[in-house]
PDB file of N, H, CA, C and O in Angstrom:
ATOM      1  N   MET A   1       4.405 -15.528  -7.475  1.00  0.00           N
ATOM      2  CA  MET A   1       4.601 -14.496  -8.483  1.00  0.00           C
ATOM      3  C   MET A   1       3.711 -13.286  -8.201  1.00  0.00           C
ATOM      4  O   MET A   1       4.135 -12.135  -8.303  1.00  0.00           O
ATOM      5  N   ARG A   2       2.469 -13.588  -7.843  1.00  0.00           N
ATOM      6  H   ARG A   2       2.125 -14.523  -7.760  1.00  0.00           H
ATOM      7  CA  ARG A   2       1.536 -12.492  -7.615  1.00  0.00           C
ATOM      8  C   ARG A   2       1.991 -11.609  -6.449  1.00  0.00           C
ATOM      9  O   ARG A   2       1.846 -10.388  -6.493  1.00  0.00           O
ATOM     10  N   SER A   3       2.537 -12.236  -5.416  1.00  0.00           N
ATOM     11  H   SER A   3       2.654 -13.228  -5.380  1.00  0.00           H
ATOM     12  CA  SER A   3       2.979 -11.448  -4.262  1.00  0.00           C
ATOM     13  C   SER A   3       4.142 -10.527  -4.633  1.00  0.00           C
ATOM     14  O   SER A   3       4.240  -9.416  -4.111  1.00  0.00           O
ATOM     15  N   VAL A   4       5.016 -10.974  -5.520  1.00  0.00           N
ATOM     16  H   VAL A   4       4.936 -11.876  -5.944  1.00  0.00           H
ATOM     17  CA  VAL A   4       6.141 -10.143  -5.950  1.00  0.00           C
ATOM     18  C   VAL A   4       5.635  -8.943  -6.747  1.00  0.00           C
ATOM     19  O   VAL A   4       6.115  -7.824  -6.565  1.00  0.00           O
ATOM     20  N   VAL A   5       4.676  -9.175  -7.620  1.00  0.00           N
ATOM     21  H   VAL A   5       4.286 -10.084  -7.768  1.00  0.00           H
ATOM     22  CA  VAL A   5       4.105  -8.082  -8.411  1.00  0.00           C
ATOM     23  C   VAL A   5       3.393  -7.088  -7.500  1.00  0.00           C
ATOM     24  O   VAL A   5       3.560  -5.877  -7.645  1.00  0.00           O
ATOM     25  N   LEU A   6       2.594  -7.604  -6.556  1.00  0.00           N
ATOM     26  H   LEU A   6       2.459  -8.587  -6.438  1.00  0.00           H
ATOM     27  CA  LEU A   6       1.900  -6.710  -5.629  1.00  0.00           C
ATOM     28  C   LEU A   6       2.881  -5.910  -4.781  1.00  0.00           C
ATOM     29  O   LEU A   6       2.647  -4.732  -4.509  1.00  0.00           O
ATOM     30  N   ASP A   7       3.967  -6.533  -4.364  1.00  0.00           N
ATOM     31  H   ASP A   7       4.157  -7.490  -4.585  1.00  0.00           H
ATOM     32  CA  ASP A   7       4.980  -5.833  -3.574  1.00  0.00           C
ATOM     33  C   ASP A   7       5.628  -4.720  -4.384  1.00  0.00           C
ATOM     34  O   ASP A   7       5.818  -3.612  -3.882  1.00  0.00           O
ATOM     35  N   THR A   8       5.962  -5.007  -5.620  1.00  0.00           N
ATOM     36  H   THR A   8       5.808  -5.906  -6.028  1.00  0.00           H
ATOM     37  CA  THR A   8       6.593  -4.007  -6.484  1.00  0.00           C
ATOM     38  C   THR A   8       5.647  -2.840  -6.756  1.00  0.00           C
ATOM     39  O   THR A   8       6.050  -1.678  -6.711  1.00  0.00           O
ATOM     40  N   ILE A   9       4.396  -3.160  -7.037  1.00  0.00           N
ATOM     41  H   ILE A   9       4.068  -4.104  -7.074  1.00  0.00           H
ATOM     42  CA  ILE A   9       3.406  -2.110  -7.301  1.00  0.00           C
ATOM     43  C   ILE A   9       3.169  -1.273  -6.051  1.00  0.00           C
ATOM     44  O   ILE A   9       3.101  -0.046  -6.129  1.00  0.00           O
ATOM     45  N   SER A  10       3.043  -1.927  -4.900  1.00  0.00           N
ATOM     46  H   SER A  10       3.098  -2.924  -4.837  1.00  0.00           H
ATOM     47  CA  SER A  10       2.794  -1.174  -3.672  1.00  0.00           C
ATOM     48  C   SER A  10       3.979  -0.273  -3.324  1.00  0.00           C
ATOM     49  O   SER A  10       3.788   0.842  -2.837  1.00  0.00           O
ATOM     50  N   ASP A  11       5.195  -0.746  -3.570  1.00  0.00           N
ATOM     51  H   ASP A  11       5.350  -1.651  -3.966  1.00  0.00           H
ATOM     52  CA  ASP A  11       6.371   0.099  -3.336  1.00  0.00           C
ATOM     53  C   ASP A  11       6.363   1.325  -4.243  1.00  0.00           C
ATOM     54  O   ASP A  11       6.656   2.437  -3.802  1.00  0.00           O
ATOM     55  N   ALA A  12       6.028   1.113  -5.505  1.00  0.00           N
ATOM     56  H   ALA A  12       5.790   0.211  -5.863  1.00  0.00           H
ATOM     57  CA  ALA A  12       5.997   2.232  -6.458  1.00  0.00           C
ATOM     58  C   ALA A  12       4.916   3.244  -6.093  1.00  0.00           C
ATOM     59  O   ALA A  12       5.154   4.452  -6.113  1.00  0.00           O
ATOM     60  N   VAL A  13       3.731   2.746  -5.761  1.00  0.00           N
ATOM     61  H   VAL A  13       3.537   1.765  -5.745  1.00  0.00           H
ATOM     62  CA  VAL A  13       2.624   3.642  -5.412  1.00  0.00           C
ATOM     63  C   VAL A  13       2.927   4.382  -4.106  1.00  0.00           C
ATOM     64  O   VAL A  13       2.659   5.578  -3.991  1.00  0.00           O
ATOM     65  N   ALA A  14       3.480   3.673  -3.132  1.00  0.00           N
ATOM     66  H   ALA A  14       3.697   2.702  -3.225  1.00  0.00           H
ATOM     67  CA  ALA A  14       3.816   4.319  -1.862  1.00  0.00           C
ATOM     68  C   ALA A  14       4.867   5.400  -2.066  1.00  0.00           C
ATOM     69  O   ALA A  14       4.756   6.487  -1.499  1.00  0.00           O
ATOM     70  N   SER A  15       5.875   5.117  -2.863  1.00  0.00           N
ATOM     71  H   SER A  15       5.965   4.234  -3.325  1.00  0.00           H
ATOM     72  CA  SER A  15       6.915   6.116  -3.128  1.00  0.00           C
ATOM     73  C   SER A  15       6.345   7.339  -3.837  1.00  0.00           C
ATOM     74  O   SER A  15       6.692   8.472  -3.506  1.00  0.00           O
ATOM     75  N   ALA A  16       5.478   7.109  -4.805  1.00  0.00           N
ATOM     76  H   ALA A  16       5.196   6.188  -5.074  1.00  0.00           H
ATOM     77  CA  ALA A  16       4.855   8.233  -5.514  1.00  0.00           C
ATOM     78  C   ALA A  16       3.971   9.045  -4.571  1.00  0.00           C
ATOM     79  O   ALA A  16       3.981  10.276  -4.610  1.00  0.00           O
ATOM     80  N   ALA A  17       3.213   8.359  -3.730  1.00  0.00           N
ATOM     81  H   ALA A  17       3.205   7.360  -3.698  1.00  0.00           H
ATOM     82  CA  ALA A  17       2.336   9.057  -2.790  1.00  0.00           C
ATOM     83  C   ALA A  17       3.141   9.884  -1.798  1.00  0.00           C
ATOM     84  O   ALA A  17       2.759  11.008  -1.473  1.00  0.00           O
ATOM     85  N   VAL A  18       4.244   9.341  -1.320  1.00  0.00           N
ATOM     86  H   VAL A  18       4.554   8.428  -1.584  1.00  0.00           H
ATOM     87  CA  VAL A  18       5.101  10.080  -0.386  1.00  0.00           C
ATOM     88  C   VAL A  18       5.708  11.304  -1.071  1.00  0.00           C
ATOM     89  O   VAL A  18       5.786  12.375  -0.469  1.00  0.00           O
ATOM     90  N   ALA A  19       6.131  11.153  -2.309  1.00  0.00           N
ATOM     91  H   ALA A  19       6.067  10.283  -2.797  1.00  0.00           H
ATOM     92  CA  ALA A  19       6.712  12.288  -3.037  1.00  0.00           C
ATOM     93  C   ALA A  19       5.676  13.389  -3.262  1.00  0.00           C
ATOM     94  O   ALA A  19       5.964  14.567  -3.054  1.00  0.00           O
ATOM     95  N   VAL A  20       4.483  13.007  -3.682  1.00  0.00           N
ATOM     96  H   VAL A  20       4.249  12.050  -3.851  1.00  0.00           H
ATOM     97  CA  VAL A  20       3.421  13.996  -3.919  1.00  0.00           C
ATOM     98  C   VAL A  20       3.025  14.668  -2.610  1.00  0.00           C
ATOM     99  O   VAL A  20       2.853  15.886  -2.555  1.00  0.00           O
ATOM    100  N   THR A  21       2.883  13.871  -1.563  1.00  0.00           N
ATOM    101  H   THR A  21       3.023  12.882  -1.607  1.00  0.00           H
ATOM    102  CA  THR A  21       2.519  14.429  -0.256  1.00  0.00           C
ATOM    103  C   THR A  21       3.590  15.392   0.240  1.00  0.00           C
ATOM    104  O   THR A  21       3.277  16.457   0.771  1.00  0.00           O
ATOM    105  N   GLY A  22       4.854  15.016   0.067  1.00  0.00           N
ATOM    106  H   GLY A  22       5.108  14.151  -0.365  1.00  0.00           H
ATOM    107  CA  GLY A  22       5.942  15.905   0.458  1.00  0.00           C
ATOM    108  C   GLY A  22       5.900  17.221  -0.296  1.00  0.00           C
ATOM    109  O   GLY A  22       6.147  18.284   0.273  1.00  0.00           O
ATOM    110  N   GLY A  23       5.587  17.141  -1.573  1.00  0.00           N
ATOM    111  H   GLY A  23       5.387  16.277  -2.035  1.00  0.00           H
ATOM    112  CA  GLY A  23       5.466  18.364  -2.369  1.00  0.00           C
ATOM    113  C   GLY A  23       4.327  19.253  -1.906  1.00  0.00           C
ATOM    114  O   GLY A  23       4.463  20.475  -1.847  1.00  0.00           O
ATOM    115  N   ILE A  24       3.202  18.630  -1.578  1.00  0.00           N
ATOM    116  H   ILE A  24       3.091  17.637  -1.626  1.00  0.00           H
ATOM    117  CA  ILE A  24       2.050  19.403  -1.091  1.00  0.00           C
ATOM    118  C   ILE A  24       2.377  20.052   0.255  1.00  0.00           C
ATOM    119  O   ILE A  24       2.067  21.223   0.474  1.00  0.00           O
ATOM    120  N   ILE A  25       3.000  19.293   1.148  1.00  0.00           N
ATOM    121  H   ILE A  25       3.252  18.341   0.969  1.00  0.00           H
ATOM    122  CA  ILE A  25       3.355  19.842   2.460  1.00  0.00           C
ATOM    123  C   ILE A  25       4.351  20.985   2.296  1.00  0.00           C
ATOM    124  O   ILE A  25       4.233  22.006   2.974  1.00  0.00           O
ATOM    125  N   LEU A  26       5.322  20.829   1.413  1.00  0.00           N
ATOM    126  H   LEU A  26       5.418  20.000   0.863  1.00  0.00           H
ATOM    127  CA  LEU A  26       6.306  21.878   1.179  1.00  0.00           C
ATOM    128  C   LEU A  26       5.650  23.131   0.609  1.00  0.00           C
ATOM    129  O   LEU A  26       5.966  24.246   1.025  1.00  0.00           O
ATOM    130  N   ALA A  27       4.738  22.947  -0.343  1.00  0.00           N
ATOM    131  H   ALA A  27       4.481  22.042  -0.681  1.00  0.00           H
ATOM    132  CA  ALA A  27       4.090  24.104  -0.975  1.00  0.00           C
ATOM    133  C   ALA A  27       3.087  24.779  -0.042  1.00  0.00           C
ATOM    134  O   ALA A  27       2.987  26.006  -0.021  1.00  0.00           O
ATOM    135  N   ALA A  28       2.341  23.978   0.734  1.00  0.00           N
ATOM    136  H   ALA A  28       2.423  22.981   0.717  1.00  0.00           H
ATOM    137  CA  ALA A  28       1.297  24.539   1.589  1.00  0.00           C
ATOM    138  C   ALA A  28       1.836  25.049   2.919  1.00  0.00           C
ATOM    139  O   ALA A  28       1.181  25.853   3.582  1.00  0.00           O
ATOM    140  N   LYS A  29       3.001  24.602   3.310  1.00  0.00           N
ATOM    141  H   LYS A  29       3.534  23.949   2.771  1.00  0.00           H
ATOM    142  CA  LYS A  29       3.648  25.030   4.561  1.00  0.00           C
ATOM    143  C   LYS A  29       2.713  24.888   5.765  1.00  0.00           C
ATOM    144  O   LYS A  29       2.397  25.866   6.442  1.00  0.00           O
ATOM    145  N   GLY A  30       2.285  23.672   6.010  1.00  0.00           N
ATOM    146  H   GLY A  30       2.541  22.878   5.460  1.00  0.00           H
ATOM    147  CA  GLY A  30       1.479  23.494   7.209  1.00  0.00           C
ATOM    148  C   GLY A  30       0.527  22.313   7.173  1.00  0.00           C
ATOM    149  O   GLY A  30      -0.182  22.073   8.150  1.00  0.00           O
ATOM    150  N   PHE A  31       0.491  21.591   6.107  1.00  0.00           N
ATOM    151  H   PHE A  31       1.068  21.786   5.314  1.00  0.00           H
ATOM    152  CA  PHE A  31      -0.400  20.429   6.022  1.00  0.00           C
ATOM    153  C   PHE A  31       0.335  19.181   6.522  1.00  0.00           C
ATOM    154  O   PHE A  31       0.347  18.152   5.846  1.00  0.00           O
ATOM    155  N   TYR A  32       0.938  19.274   7.692  1.00  0.00           N
ATOM    156  H   TYR A  32       0.927  20.110   8.241  1.00  0.00           H
ATOM    157  CA  TYR A  32       1.745  18.167   8.190  1.00  0.00           C
ATOM    158  C   TYR A  32       0.914  16.929   8.507  1.00  0.00           C
ATOM    159  O   TYR A  32       1.427  15.811   8.469  1.00  0.00           O
ATOM    160  N   TRP A  33      -0.362  17.121   8.821  1.00  0.00           N
ATOM    161  H   TRP A  33      -0.779  18.030   8.853  1.00  0.00           H
ATOM    162  CA  TRP A  33      -1.259  16.004   9.094  1.00  0.00           C
ATOM    163  C   TRP A  33      -1.440  15.130   7.857  1.00  0.00           C
ATOM    164  O   TRP A  33      -1.797  13.957   7.976  1.00  0.00           O
ATOM    165  N   LEU A  34      -1.202  15.678   6.689  1.00  0.00           N
ATOM    166  H   LEU A  34      -0.913  16.630   6.592  1.00  0.00           H
ATOM    167  CA  LEU A  34      -1.388  14.938   5.446  1.00  0.00           C
ATOM    168  C   LEU A  34      -0.439  13.745   5.359  1.00  0.00           C
ATOM    169  O   LEU A  34      -0.782  12.718   4.774  1.00  0.00           O
ATOM    170  N   ASP A  35       0.743  13.880   5.934  1.00  0.00           N
ATOM    171  H   ASP A  35       1.021  14.714   6.410  1.00  0.00           H
ATOM    172  CA  ASP A  35       1.708  12.782   5.930  1.00  0.00           C
ATOM    173  C   ASP A  35       1.146  11.568   6.667  1.00  0.00           C
ATOM    174  O   ASP A  35       1.245  10.445   6.173  1.00  0.00           O
ATOM    175  N   SER A  36       0.569  11.780   7.822  1.00  0.00           N
ATOM    176  H   SER A  36       0.488  12.692   8.224  1.00  0.00           H
ATOM    177  CA  SER A  36      -0.028  10.682   8.585  1.00  0.00           C
ATOM    178  C   SER A  36      -1.229  10.085   7.867  1.00  0.00           C
ATOM    179  O   SER A  36      -1.426   8.870   7.891  1.00  0.00           O
ATOM    180  N   MET A  37      -2.020  10.914   7.240  1.00  0.00           N
ATOM    181  H   MET A  37      -1.860  11.901   7.220  1.00  0.00           H
ATOM    182  CA  MET A  37      -3.205  10.444   6.525  1.00  0.00           C
ATOM    183  C   MET A  37      -2.807   9.553   5.347  1.00  0.00           C
ATOM    184  O   MET A  37      -3.400   8.494   5.140  1.00  0.00           O
ATOM    185  N   VAL A  38      -1.819   9.974   4.589  1.00  0.00           N
ATOM    186  H   VAL A  38      -1.337  10.834   4.758  1.00  0.00           H
ATOM    187  CA  VAL A  38      -1.375   9.184   3.438  1.00  0.00           C
ATOM    188  C   VAL A  38      -0.746   7.872   3.907  1.00  0.00           C
ATOM    189  O   VAL A  38      -0.958   6.829   3.289  1.00  0.00           O
ATOM    190  N   ALA A  39       0.023   7.919   4.988  1.00  0.00           N
ATOM    191  H   ALA A  39       0.195   8.766   5.490  1.00  0.00           H
ATOM    192  CA  ALA A  39       0.621   6.696   5.530  1.00  0.00           C
ATOM    193  C   ALA A  39      -0.463   5.708   5.970  1.00  0.00           C
ATOM    194  O   ALA A  39      -0.333   4.504   5.748  1.00  0.00           O
ATOM    195  N   LEU A  40      -1.517   6.207   6.586  1.00  0.00           N
ATOM    196  H   LEU A  40      -1.623   7.185   6.767  1.00  0.00           H
ATOM    197  CA  LEU A  40      -2.627   5.349   7.007  1.00  0.00           C
ATOM    198  C   LEU A  40      -3.340   4.729   5.811  1.00  0.00           C
ATOM    199  O   LEU A  40      -3.666   3.542   5.825  1.00  0.00           O
ATOM    200  N   ILE A  41      -3.579   5.518   4.793  1.00  0.00           N
ATOM    201  H   ILE A  41      -3.315   6.482   4.782  1.00  0.00           H
ATOM    202  CA  ILE A  41      -4.252   5.009   3.587  1.00  0.00           C
ATOM    203  C   ILE A  41      -3.383   3.963   2.896  1.00  0.00           C
ATOM    204  O   ILE A  41      -3.885   2.918   2.480  1.00  0.00           O
ATOM    205  N   ILE A  42      -2.093   4.230   2.769  1.00  0.00           N
ATOM    206  H   ILE A  42      -1.684   5.079   3.106  1.00  0.00           H
ATOM    207  CA  ILE A  42      -1.185   3.260   2.147  1.00  0.00           C
ATOM    208  C   ILE A  42      -1.174   1.957   2.946  1.00  0.00           C
ATOM    209  O   ILE A  42      -1.214   0.870   2.369  1.00  0.00           O
ATOM    210  N   GLY A  43      -1.120   2.066   4.264  1.00  0.00           N
ATOM    211  H   GLY A  43      -1.088   2.948   4.733  1.00  0.00           H
ATOM    212  CA  GLY A  43      -1.137   0.884   5.111  1.00  0.00           C
ATOM    213  C   GLY A  43      -2.411   0.083   4.966  1.00  0.00           C
ATOM    214  O   GLY A  43      -2.366  -1.147   4.944  1.00  0.00           O
ATOM    215  N   LEU A  44      -3.545   0.753   4.868  1.00  0.00           N
ATOM    216  H   LEU A  44      -3.581   1.752   4.886  1.00  0.00           H
ATOM    217  CA  LEU A  44      -4.821   0.060   4.692  1.00  0.00           C
ATOM    218  C   LEU A  44      -4.899  -0.656   3.346  1.00  0.00           C
ATOM    219  O   LEU A  44      -5.378  -1.787   3.264  1.00  0.00           O
ATOM    220  N   VAL A  45      -4.435  -0.004   2.311  1.00  0.00           N
ATOM    221  H   VAL A  45      -4.046   0.915   2.378  1.00  0.00           H
ATOM    222  CA  VAL A  45      -4.459  -0.626   0.983  1.00  0.00           C
ATOM    223  C   VAL A  45      -3.545  -1.846   0.936  1.00  0.00           C
ATOM    224  O   VAL A  45      -3.929  -2.891   0.411  1.00  0.00           O
ATOM    225  N   ILE A  46      -2.354  -1.718   1.475  1.00  0.00           N
ATOM    226  H   ILE A  46      -2.041  -0.869   1.902  1.00  0.00           H
ATOM    227  CA  ILE A  46      -1.420  -2.849   1.498  1.00  0.00           C
ATOM    228  C   ILE A  46      -1.970  -3.978   2.363  1.00  0.00           C
ATOM    229  O   ILE A  46      -1.858  -5.149   2.001  1.00  0.00           O
ATOM    230  N   GLY A  47      -2.559  -3.631   3.497  1.00  0.00           N
ATOM    231  H   GLY A  47      -2.650  -2.679   3.791  1.00  0.00           H
ATOM    232  CA  GLY A  47      -3.163  -4.650   4.360  1.00  0.00           C
ATOM    233  C   GLY A  47      -4.306  -5.374   3.687  1.00  0.00           C
ATOM    234  O   GLY A  47      -4.435  -6.592   3.811  1.00  0.00           O
ATOM    235  N   TYR A  48      -5.137  -4.633   2.973  1.00  0.00           N
ATOM    236  H   TYR A  48      -5.032  -3.644   2.872  1.00  0.00           H
ATOM    237  CA  TYR A  48      -6.253  -5.243   2.248  1.00  0.00           C
ATOM    238  C   TYR A  48      -5.743  -6.222   1.194  1.00  0.00           C
ATOM    239  O   TYR A  48      -6.257  -7.335   1.082  1.00  0.00           O
ATOM    240  N   GLN A  49      -4.748  -5.820   0.433  1.00  0.00           N
ATOM    241  H   GLN A  49      -4.331  -4.916   0.525  1.00  0.00           H
ATOM    242  CA  GLN A  49      -4.195  -6.698  -0.595  1.00  0.00           C
ATOM    243  C   GLN A  49      -3.526  -7.921   0.021  1.00  0.00           C
ATOM    244  O   GLN A  49      -3.592  -9.012  -0.544  1.00  0.00           O
ATOM    245  N   ALA A  50      -2.883  -7.750   1.175  1.00  0.00           N
ATOM    246  H   ALA A  50      -2.829  -6.863   1.634  1.00  0.00           H
ATOM    247  CA  ALA A  50      -2.234  -8.873   1.847  1.00  0.00           C
ATOM    248  C   ALA A  50      -3.262  -9.895   2.321  1.00  0.00           C
ATOM    249  O   ALA A  50      -3.058 -11.099   2.168  1.00  0.00           O
ATOM    250  N   VAL A  51      -4.361  -9.422   2.893  1.00  0.00           N
ATOM    251  H   VAL A  51      -4.527  -8.444   3.018  1.00  0.00           H
ATOM    252  CA  VAL A  51      -5.416 -10.333   3.351  1.00  0.00           C
ATOM    253  C   VAL A  51      -6.049 -11.050   2.159  1.00  0.00           C
ATOM    254  O   VAL A  51      -6.316 -12.250   2.220  1.00  0.00           O
ATOM    255  N   LYS A  52      -6.282 -10.321   1.096  1.00  0.00           N
ATOM    256  H   LYS A  52      -6.065  -9.346   1.047  1.00  0.00           H
ATOM    257  CA  LYS A  52      -6.854 -10.921  -0.118  1.00  0.00           C
ATOM    258  C   LYS A  52      -5.926 -12.007  -0.677  1.00  0.00           C
ATOM    259  O   LYS A  52      -6.386 -13.085  -1.052  1.00  0.00           O
ATOM    260  N   LEU A  53      -4.639 -11.724  -0.731  1.00  0.00           N
ATOM    261  H   LEU A  53      -4.265 -10.848  -0.426  1.00  0.00           H
ATOM    262  CA  LEU A  53      -3.662 -12.695  -1.218  1.00  0.00           C
ATOM    263  C   LEU A  53      -3.607 -13.912  -0.302  1.00  0.00           C
ATOM    264  O   LEU A  53      -3.529 -15.044  -0.778  1.00  0.00           O
ATOM    265  N   LEU A  54      -3.647 -13.687   1.000  1.00  0.00           N
ATOM    266  H   LEU A  54      -3.711 -12.767   1.386  1.00  0.00           H
ATOM    267  CA  LEU A  54      -3.618 -14.783   1.961  1.00  0.00           C
ATOM    268  C   LEU A  54      -4.840 -15.687   1.809  1.00  0.00           C
ATOM    269  O   LEU A  54      -4.722 -16.910   1.888  1.00  0.00           O
ATOM    270  N   LYS A  55      -5.999 -15.095   1.593  1.00  0.00           N
ATOM    271  H   LYS A  55      -6.095 -14.102   1.528  1.00  0.00           H
ATOM    272  CA  LYS A  55      -7.211 -15.890   1.367  1.00  0.00           C
ATOM    273  C   LYS A  55      -7.077 -16.753   0.114  1.00  0.00           C
ATOM    274  O   LYS A  55      -7.466 -17.921   0.114  1.00  0.00           O
ATOM    275  N   ASP A  56      -6.530 -16.176  -0.945  1.00  0.00           N
ATOM    276  H   ASP A  56      -6.214 -15.227  -0.944  1.00  0.00           H
ATOM    277  CA  ASP A  56      -6.340 -16.937  -2.183  1.00  0.00           C
ATOM    278  C   ASP A  56      -5.359 -18.085  -1.992  1.00  0.00           C
ATOM    279  O   ASP A  56      -5.562 -19.175  -2.527  1.00  0.00           O
ATOM    280  N   VAL A  57      -4.296 -17.845  -1.230  1.00  0.00           N
ATOM    281  H   VAL A  57      -4.130 -16.960  -0.795  1.00  0.00           H
ATOM    282  CA  VAL A  57      -3.307 -18.891  -0.969  1.00  0.00           C
ATOM    283  C   VAL A  57      -3.934 -20.023  -0.160  1.00  0.00           C
ATOM    284  O   VAL A  57      -3.724 -21.197  -0.466  1.00  0.00           O
ATOM    285  N   ILE A  58      -4.696 -19.678   0.861  1.00  0.00           N
ATOM    286  H   ILE A  58      -4.866 -18.724   1.110  1.00  0.00           H
ATOM    287  CA  ILE A  58      -5.356 -20.706   1.671  1.00  0.00           C
ATOM    288  C   ILE A  58      -6.349 -21.504   0.826  1.00  0.00           C
ATOM    289  O   ILE A  58      -6.452 -22.722   0.968  1.00  0.00           O
ATOM    290  N   LYS A  59      -7.069 -20.820  -0.045  1.00  0.00           N
ATOM    291  H   LYS A  59      -6.985 -19.830  -0.160  1.00  0.00           H
ATOM    292  CA  LYS A  59      -8.012 -21.502  -0.935  1.00  0.00           C
ATOM    293  C   LYS A  59      -7.286 -22.489  -1.832  1.00  0.00           C
ATOM    294  O   LYS A  59      -7.735 -23.624  -1.992  1.00  0.00           O
ATOM    295  N   GLU A  60      -6.164 -22.072  -2.422  1.00  0.00           N
ATOM    296  H   GLU A  60      -5.800 -21.150  -2.291  1.00  0.00           H
ATOM    297  CA  GLU A  60      -5.384 -22.948  -3.293  1.00  0.00           C
ATOM    298  C   GLU A  60      -4.823 -24.138  -2.521  1.00  0.00           C
ATOM    299  O   GLU A  60      -4.815 -25.257  -3.033  1.00  0.00           O
ATOM    300  N   LEU A  61      -4.363 -23.913  -1.319  1.00  0.00           N
ATOM    301  H   LEU A  61      -4.369 -23.004  -0.903  1.00  0.00           H
ATOM    302  CA  LEU A  61      -3.805 -25.005  -0.527  1.00  0.00           C
ATOM    303  C   LEU A  61      -4.884 -26.014  -0.139  1.00  0.00           C
ATOM    304  O   LEU A  61      -4.619 -27.216  -0.095  1.00  0.00           O
ATOM    305  N   ARG A  62      -6.068 -25.547   0.138  1.00  0.00           N
ATOM    306  H   ARG A  62      -6.283 -24.570   0.102  1.00  0.00           H
ATOM    307  CA  ARG A  62      -7.163 -26.461   0.480  1.00  0.00           C
ATOM    308  C   ARG A  62      -7.602 -27.292  -0.720  1.00  0.00           C
ATOM    309  O   ARG A  62      -8.005 -28.444  -0.559  1.00  0.00           O
ATOM    310  N   GLU A  63      -7.529 -26.731  -1.899  1.00  0.00           N
ATOM    311  H   GLU A  63      -7.201 -25.796  -2.029  1.00  0.00           H
ATOM    312  CA  GLU A  63      -7.911 -27.473  -3.107  1.00  0.00           C
ATOM    313  C   GLU A  63      -6.920 -28.579  -3.418  1.00  0.00           C
ATOM    314  O   GLU A  63      -7.298 -29.592  -4.006  1.00  0.00           O
ATOM    315  N   LYS A  64      -5.667 -28.411  -3.041  1.00  0.00           N
ATOM    316  H   LYS A  64      -5.360 -27.588  -2.563  1.00  0.00           H
ATOM    317  CA  LYS A  64      -4.647 -29.402  -3.372  1.00  0.00           C
ATOM    318  C   LYS A  64      -4.625 -30.578  -2.386  1.00  0.00           C
ATOM    319  O   LYS A  64      -3.979 -31.592  -2.652  1.00  0.00           O
ATOM    320  N   THR A  65      -5.318 -30.451  -1.262  1.00  0.00           N
ATOM    321  H   THR A  65      -5.843 -29.628  -1.047  1.00  0.00           H
ATOM    322  CA  THR A  65      -5.321 -31.553  -0.295  1.00  0.00           C
ATOM    323  C   THR A  65      -6.593 -32.361  -0.363  1.00  0.00           C
ATOM    324  O   THR A  65      -6.754 -33.324   0.386  1.00  0.00           O
TER     325      THR A  65
END
C-alpha cells in the first residue's frame, strides 16, 4: 500500500515540477538547464524514497522469519 501511495505522490509532484519548470523556461527564454536540474532532483528524491521503502520491506521480511 505504501509503495502505491508513494508512486502516486511522486507522479503528482513530478508533474507539477515539470509544469512549473516549463513555465519558468518559457517566461525566462533561456533557462534550459533548469529542466535537467529539476529532473535530477526528482530522480534523487524518488531514489531516496525507493531505498527507504526497500529497507523497510527487508526489515519486515526479516522479522517474519
